[in-house]
N, C-alpha and C positions, 0 to 999 in steps of 0.2 A: 501494500500499500505506501500510499505517497504521505508525506507530512505535511503538504501542505493543506489548511484549510479548504473545506467548500463552502459554496454560498450556502449551503442549508447549516453550515456549522457557525457560520457569520449570523445569521437569523432564523431561526427554525420558524416551519408555518405557525404553531402554536402562539409561539411569541408575537409574530405578525399581528395574529387576528386578537389577540391579547390588548395588544397596545392598542388598535382600533378600535377593539370595543371599549375599553377604559376612556378613550378620548370622545366617543360616540355618546356614552353615558355622561361624561360631563357635560357634554355641549348640549344634551336634552336636557339635564336638570338646570342648568342656567337659564336655558330659554323659558321652561315652563316656570322658573323664578321669576324671572322678569316679567312675565307675561301675567302673573298673578295667579298661579295654580293653585298656591297654597292661602289664599284669601278668600273672604267672603265677599262676593261680588253677582254682578249678574247671572241670569241661569245658563247662558251659554259661554261664560268665560272659563271656565275649568275646561271644557272641553274643546274651544278653541286652543287653549294654552298646550293642552295635550298634545293636539295633531301637531300645531305648530313645533314642539319638543321632539316628535317622533322625526318629522320631515329634517329638523335640524341635526339630529342625531343620526338620521340615514344620509344625511349628505357628509357629516363629519368622518364618518363609518368609511365609506366610499374613497373620500380625500385621503386620508392617512393612509388606506391600502396603498391606493395608486402612486402618493408621494414616495413612501418609505422603498415601495416594490421598484420605482426608478431608480431611488439612491443607492439602493443595492446593487443594482444593473453597472453603477459607476464605480465600484469599489472592486481593485483587484485582490482574489485572494492571496495571490502571492506576496502582496505589497503588505498584507497584514501581518503576518509572521515575521518579516524582515525589522528586526531591532534599527531604532535611530538612536546613535551615540553622539550626535552634534544636534546643535541649535536647529530647530526647524526654520526660524526666522530668517536667520544669515543665508548667503549666498552658499551653495555648494560646492563641494569640493572642485567640481570644472571650473566653476568661475573664481575660486580662489589661487588655482594654479596659474591661470590666464593674465591676472592680476597681480604681481608682487607688491605693490605698496598698498594694496587693498583698499584702494578708490573704487573699485567695481563700476569702473566705465564713466563716473561723472568728472566734469570739471573742477579743478579748486577754486574756492572762494575767491572772488576780486579782492584785493587789499588796496 
């Protein structure tokens, strides 16, 4: 077998569905609370809040599934296992060897 993690190891389908479900539940509850589901009001207010909460939960569920799945496609599993022992915001080793003075291609400030 290989030592490289697979996409399934990076994010198992159950984890993906769980994350989407929790986000959908949060969006649905927030929508129902803001529409006054838990308050005494007119006759149709609670039913309307419930419908809008379900719609918001469904949209959030589908959006999180699609967004996380697309983000997982951008991850190279080989890059996840590779250790990084240098600062990630500094230029790479290739750029450092090209510029021995460390100016990374910028012109010096005018004096």
